N, C-alpha and C positions, 0 to 999 in steps of 0.2 A: 620461431624464437619467442620465448616467454617476455612479457612486459616487465621492465623492471624501471624504477626511480634511480637514476645516476646521482652522484656529486651529493650522497646523503651526509648531511652533518650531525644529526641527531635522530635516533629513532623512537618514538613515544608511542604506547599503545594504551588506548583508553576503551573499555568495554563497558555499555549502557545495557542493562540486564533489566527484563521485565517478566514476571510470573505472571486572530486575523490582525496580523500586523496591520499599520498604516503606511500608505505609501506619502512621499511627500514629493515636492516640486522636484523633477530630475529630467535629465536629457531623454526625451523619448526614444531616441536611437541607440537603445539597449536590447539586450537579449532576454529579458525576462521569461523564465520558462519553470515549467513543473511537469513530473511525471508520477506515475503510481508504480509501486513494487506490486507483482502479481504472482512472481514463481512461487513462493513459499507460502507459509501460513500468515506472516506478517503482512498486511496491506496497509502501506504507509505512504505520504507523500514527499516527493524528493524535489528541493529547491534548489536554484542555484545563488543563493543570496546568504549563505552562511547561516542559516536558520533552519530550524527542524520543525517549528511550530508554524502555522498557517499564515499566509497572506493572500491578499486578495486572487482567487482563482476562479473559474467557471466550472470548478468539479462539482455535481450535485451531492448533498448530502454528506458534505466534506467531514471526514474524521482523519486527523492527522496521523494516528497510529492505530488500526484497528486489530484486534486480535481476541480470540481467534475470528477467522475472516466469516462474515455475516452475523457476528455477535452485537455488532452496535456499540462496542465498548471502547471508549477513548481512553488514552493514557498520558498525554501531556498538555501542557498549557505553554507558556512563553518560554522557549527553548531554542538555545543557539550557541555557537560557538563564541569565545572570546580569545583574542591575541593581544598581547600588550607587551611594552618594552621601552627602554630609554634611549632617546635618539641621541646622536653625536652632540647636538647643542644644549643636552641636559634635560630637555623637556620629556614628558611621559605621554606616550600615546596607548590608548585602548581602543582597539576597534571590535564591535560586537555583532553578531548576527541577529540578536534579537533583544533588544532593550525596553522595557516598559517605560521608560522614562524618555526614550529618545527615538529618532528613526534609524531605520537600519543604515549599517556604514559600510557593508558590503554589498557591490553591484557588479553585473556582468557589464561587459561591452557590447559593441553590436558586432565583434567578430563571430563567425558563424561556429567556432570550437566553444562559444561562452553558452551556447545553448545547451540543452540536455541530450546526449545522444545516448540511446540504448543499444548495448551490442551484446549479442548472446554468443556463449560459449562455443556453440554448434557452427558459427559463423566463420567465414575467414577474416582475416584481418582488415581493418576497418580504417581509411583514412578520414580522421576527425575533421570536420569542416570540409570535407571533399577533396579537391586536389590540394596537396600541400604546398604553401608558399613559404617565402624566405622568414616570415614572421610566426609560423606556426610553432607553438611551444614545443621544445625538444622532447617533452616526456611522451608525445604523440608520435614520435619518429621511431621506425619508419613507417608504421603503421600499427593501431592499437588492437590488441589481441585480449579477448575476454578473459577473465578468471574465474567467473561464476556463471549460473545460468543466465542471471540478467545483471549487467554491469551498465552503471548509469554514470556518464562521465561530463564534466563541465568544468568552467572556470571563472573565476572572479577576483575582483580585488578591492582595497579599501581606499583607493584615491581617485575614483571616477565619480566621486559625487559632486554635483554643480548646485550651489545655491540652495542648501536644505532650507525648508520652512518648518521649524519646531513647532509642534503643539503640546499642551499639556503643561506639566512641570518643566521648567527650562533645565535644559542640558548645555554644558558648555560647547562650544563650536569643536567641530571633529578635527582631530589633530591626527592624520594618517600617519601609518608606519611605512607606507609605498611597498606594500606586500602584495604578490599574486598567490592565490589559492587555487590549486587544480585538486578538484572533489572528485572522486571516484566510488561509488557505492556498488556492493556487491550484494547479491541476493541469490539464495539456491532454493532448488525445487525440492529436494529429496532430504530424508533424516540422514545425518543427525544434524542437519545445518539448516533445516527448513523453517526454523524457528528463530532465524539469525539473520540481521541486516548488518553489514560493516561497512561503515565510511573509512574511507582513505584520504586524509588531507595531505597535501604537499605544499609546504609553506614557503615562499622565496622572496627574501630581501632584493628590492630591484633599485634602491637608489643610494642607501646607507647601511653601515653595520648596526646592529640592535644588541645592545646590552641588558642584562637582566631578563631575558625572553621569558615570556610565561603564557602558558595555554591554559584553558579552562573553559567551563561550561555554565551557562546560566541554566537552571532548571526549575521548573515548576510543575509538580505532579497535578494530573487531573484525571483522576481515574474512576470510571465508572460508566454507567449508560449514557451515550450521547443525547443530548436534550434534556438532560435532568440536572444541570447544574453540577457535573462531576468533580469540580475543584473546591468544593465546600467542605470535605471531611477527610483530607488526606494528611499524613504527617511522613517526616523524613527522619532517617536514623544513619548512621554511620558505622559499618563493620571493619573494624581496623585489620583483623586478620586477612581480608580479601581486598583491603584498601576499596572499599565498595559502600556506596551511597545507595540506600534503598528508599523507595517511597510506597507507601501503604495507603490502601482505602479502608477509611473506618466502616465498621458493621453496619449495616442496613441504610437508613437515609433514603432520599429521595432517588439516588443513583443505585441503589441496591448493593449486593455484595459483589465486589470485583472478583473477576476470573484469576487475574495474576497482578503481581506488584512491579514496579518499575524502580530503576536504581542505575549508578555508574560503578564501574570497577577500574579503577586506574592502575597501570603497570608502569614501573619506572624505564626509562631509556636503557636499553641493553648496554650502551657503551660509556655510560655515566655513572658513578658510584652512588649507590644508594643514598648514602649520608650527605652528598652534597646537593640534593634535591629538596627544595621546602615545599611542604606540602601544605594548603589552607582549606578548611571546609568552613563555611560561614551559612548561617540560615538565619530567615527571620520571616514575620508574619504582617502582611501589609506593603503597600508599595514605598511607604515613607522610610523603608529599612534601606532601600537602595542608595547607592551613592549619587552625588550630585555633579560629580566631575570626574574628569581621569585620574587626577592625584589621589583622591580618594578610592576611587576604582581599584587603583594599582595598589596602594600601600595597605588597604583595610580587606578588600575582598580576595585579591590574588597573591600578595606577597607577604602577609603578616604572620604566617605560620601558625594562625591560631586554628585548633579543632575544638570545635564547639561540642558541649554536650548533644545527646539524643534529643529531639523532640518527642514529648511524652504525650500530648494531647493531640486530637485530630483536628488542628486549626487551619489546615493548609499553610500556604506560604511559598517561599521561594529560596532557593539554595544556590551556592557557588562552590565549585570543587575545581582545584586548579593545582599546578605544580609550577615551581620558578626553577629554571634551569640554570646551570653555572656557565660562566663563559660568556663567548660574542658569538653571535650566528652573522655572519659576514654576506655582503651582497654577492648574491648568485648561489649561495649554499642553500640546502634544502632541509628543512625540518620535516619530518614525515609522521604524522600523527594518525592514529586508528581509533575509530571510535565505532564499537558493535552495539547494536540494538539488539538483545536476546531475549525471549520470551519462554515462559513455561505454564502449564496448568498444573503443574506439581508443587506449587509452593516454592519456599526458599530452597528445598533439596534440589528441584529441577532446576531452579536457576544456578546452583552452584555447578551441576553436572553439567548444564549446555556452557557453562563459562570454562570449566575445565577442558571439554571437549574442543573449543575454540582454540584455547590457548595452545593446546597441544599440537595445532595444525600451524602456529605461526611460522615455525622454522621453515615450512614448505611452501611460505607464501600465500597459504590456504588453497592451494591447488590440490583437489581432491578427485576421485573418481566421480563421474557423472552419469545420469540416466540416459538411455538412447531416447532420440527424440519421438514425440508423439505422431502415430501414423495419421495420413490423411483420412478423413471421415466422409462418407456419403449417406446421407440420409433419406429415408423414404417413409412419409408419413401416411398412414393408411388409416381404414375405419377400426378405431379402438385399438390400433396397434403400431408399432413403429419397427422399420428394418434398419439397422446398422451395419454398413460395408466399410473396411480398411484395408485395402489392398495397397502395398507398397506400390511407389512410383520410381521412376527414374530420379527424379528431383528429390524425393523423400523416401528412404528406404530405411527404417530403424533396424531392419534384420542385417545389414552390412555395416552396422555402426561399428567405430574403432574408438578407442579411448587411449590416448598417451599416458594420462595419468595412472593408469593402472600396473601394478609391479607383476601381474602373473602372466602376462605376454598372450592374454586370451585372444584369438583370432578371432572370435564371435562373442563378443561381450552381452550381446542381445540374448534374453531367455524367454520373453514372451509378452503377452498383452493381457490387460485387465479390463473389464467392462463394469462401469458404474452408474448409477441412476440415483436421483434426488427428486423427491417431490417439491422442495421447498425454494433452493435457488442454485446458483453458481458455485456457491461455497459450502455447500452441503446442508446437513448431515447426508453422506452417502453411504448407500448400500451395493457392496459388491454382488454382481450378478453373474459374473463368470470369470474364469482365468484359464487361459490358454498358453502352455508353453512347449518349448523345443522338445522332442521325444527322445529317448534312450540317453541320458545322461544322470548325473547323481541329485539334481537340483529338481525341485518342484514334483508336479504329479506326473511329468511326462505324457500329458494329454495330446500332443501333436499341436501343430498351429493350424488355428481356422480364422478365417477374416470375414464372418458375417454373424450377426446375432439377431434374432426376432424375438420382439418383446410384446406380448399380448394380453389382454384383459384391462386395458387402459381405459380411461374415461375420454369420450371425444370433447374437443374445442378446450381442454385444460392444458396447461403448460407443464412440461417435466424437463427434466434436464439430465444429459448422459455425457459421460467422459470415457473415453479409450485411452488407456496409457501404455506405455511401453516400459519393462522392466528389464534390469540387466542380471548376470550371474554375480554372486558376490565374489570379492576378491580374496581368495583364500591366503595368498601370500601378505598380502597388507593387513589382512584380517580386518576388511572393509565389508559392511554389509550391501546388499542388493539395493540397487539405486531405481527409482521409479521416477517417471516423467510428471508434472504438474497435473493434477486434476484440473484447477482452475482455468489453466492456459488451454486444454484440450476440450473443456466443456462446450456442450451445445445446447441451445433451446429447442424444444421440440413439441408440436401442439399437434396430436393425432386427430383425425375428422374425416369426413367425406368431402367430396369437392362439390362445389355450389351446384344444386338442380337448375334445369334448363328455364323455369319459370317460378311463378309465386304459386302458392295453392296450400302449402305445408307449413309456412312459418309459424314459429311457437316461441314462446317467453319463457325463459328459465331463469330463476325459480319462479314460480306463480302459484301462490302468492309470495311476494318477497316481505320476510318479517324482519323487522329491525331488531327484535329481541334476540334473534338467531345469530351465534357468532360464526358466520361463513368462515373467517380467517382461520379458525382451527380446524376445517376439515382437513382431510389429507388425501390428495393433494389441496391446497388451501383454494377455496371458491374467490376470496378477496385477501389480497396482500398489498401493502404499501410498496413505493419504489425503495429500493436499497438505501439505507443510511437514515430512515425516519420512522417513526411510530404508526400505525393505522390510524386514519383520520376519516370522517364522515365522507369525503370526497372520494375513496377509494370503495364505495358501495358499489355492487354490480349486479345487472341483470344483463341476460344476453339473449339476443334475437338469432335463432338458428333456422336452418334450412333457406337461407337466403339466396336467390340467384346472384349471378356475378356481378351485375351492374344494376343497382337499384338504390331507392332513397326511402328512408324509414321515416314517419312523421308521427309525433306523439301529441296527443291532446288530453285534457281532462274530460270527465264524464259529460261536463256542460259545452264542451266543445271548443274551450280556450287552448290555441297553440302553447306547447311547452318546449319542445326540441325537435330537431331535425338531423338525421345521421346519413351521410353519403356512404355508400359502400360499393367499392370498385375492386372486386379481387375473385377472378373466376376460380382460384384455387382454394378460396376459404369460405366456407357458407354460413359464417356467423359474424356477428359485430356486437361489441359489448357497450354498454351506457351506464355511466355512473350516478343516475337518479338526480341530476342537477339540470335545471332549464336552461334555455338558451341566454339568460341574463346572469347565469351563474349561482341561481338559488336553489338550495335542496328542496326537492319537492315534498307534498305533505302525504299523509295517508289517503287512501282513496282509490276508486276506480278509474283506470286510465284506458283510453283507446289508441290503437295504432293502426297506420295504414302503411303498407309496403306497395311501392309502385315499380314493376319492372320496366326499366328504362329502355329495353329493348323491344318489348311487346306491347308495354302499355297497360298491360293487365295489372289489377290492383287486388290487394287482399286486405280485409279488416279484420282485427282482432281487437282483444282487450286482456289487461292483466291487472293485479291487484297489490298495492303496496299497504302494509301494516306497519305503522311505527307506534 
């Protein structure tokens, strides 16, 4: 049974198109959570707090929306949903997922279904929160079936805040609307939707009816290379033909030239006459532009009907885009809102193309044909070579994959495998090494299927990345292209080399001499590279001790005999160890001649050697 939201009062669709908040005093018994999308080309952080912009996580090198993968390009600053309305007592409530002048106002509870559940389309239906209980939300019954290749499911509300302690400019105490929000995010692995992430919000009043219901976004573009202050030279504009708000990065500057733009495209509710919806588009530069209370927020930002002129200069800023719906949303009704993040490397033309593609799939609840699952891969690392094997198993066999979303009734949608290689990272760039497909049909090269690939001529002790994907036949009835499984999700890291020798005697240092004037990170594959998400730094320097026995200790000294560092090596399958030219007290070493000793812990044998560092 397909997943559906019942009792829908209003249907609203919002498209976000693209070419650390502060926590406050809060009940500790909550299900704060975050996850990363990895299926498609958009790598972004998903939160269960009504925000898209970051809050405290332990994710290293955090970029909220990175596109393309591995580019290190950020796209957003303070961004989150806003929901407002008039309560029966006449007071106005505004609940925001990210307000630069106030703490977050959406929070999860401690219920198990309020954490973020990741459900894949290839999986059986999942009981969100484990065994269903009497208070499990109806939207999760009888069990949740994924729509996309990666669905992220959670719930939060605006009334679980306890004794907030405000910091910075004073914002009036929170006036909750007593709404539950069920958030489901879709992410696809194959074109034409692998540049799309779709947010689904189901908003449910739980205590009283709400008049003047408004849904909107606070958005701050921050486009450019992360770590270079990318929010300093952006601007916003409104495209009325598409009801689209665009954010652009200024040319040059410390963050460079952006790969893509960012924006919002809003679609009116299907069952509400367009002339009855009030649109508001407001922007300003600096935090002084933001409202100081809910009344100002509601009347000026969300319901004024003002459409401001476009920003001309690249002064950055923050904008608000919202729609006021007519009538009353009653207790128990559901307002369904969808927000898509869509990116393109083809400028505005690519943005509009992706928007049109996604809009055309709305009537089918965005259910599309999908790719077969990637096969299980076995890796054998050898001397200057690597062997990849991917025989199907009983538990995972892409060759018998079935897809109910196809219209061609194909008994075997699976068509073949592709083998890719990258010398840089799991996000590519990728080189296609081989393609094997089913023989004797009208698709592909008819090579026949193979399940093994040997890559030779590699450098030992250097990291390579490989991915084995599965792809399908095109759906000729639906006129849908062949779908391919995710490169990122199937990628593996491989370091070819020899096994450790039995004892010391042939230990060598490479490179020797080490030259600081050589840009080792531009080698292919790179000899030095920083962790994902940041630029190269001096602590990323690297020399390597090779031909090490499986259990030994390396000690490094200056030519004068002063101790510098010690490295333990305990790996019989790997005969090398890296060192970042930093002493045991965390200081970068100077130029000079250095001595090393390697003691075999099994035999007690010791080898002495030297290397040179030139800075």
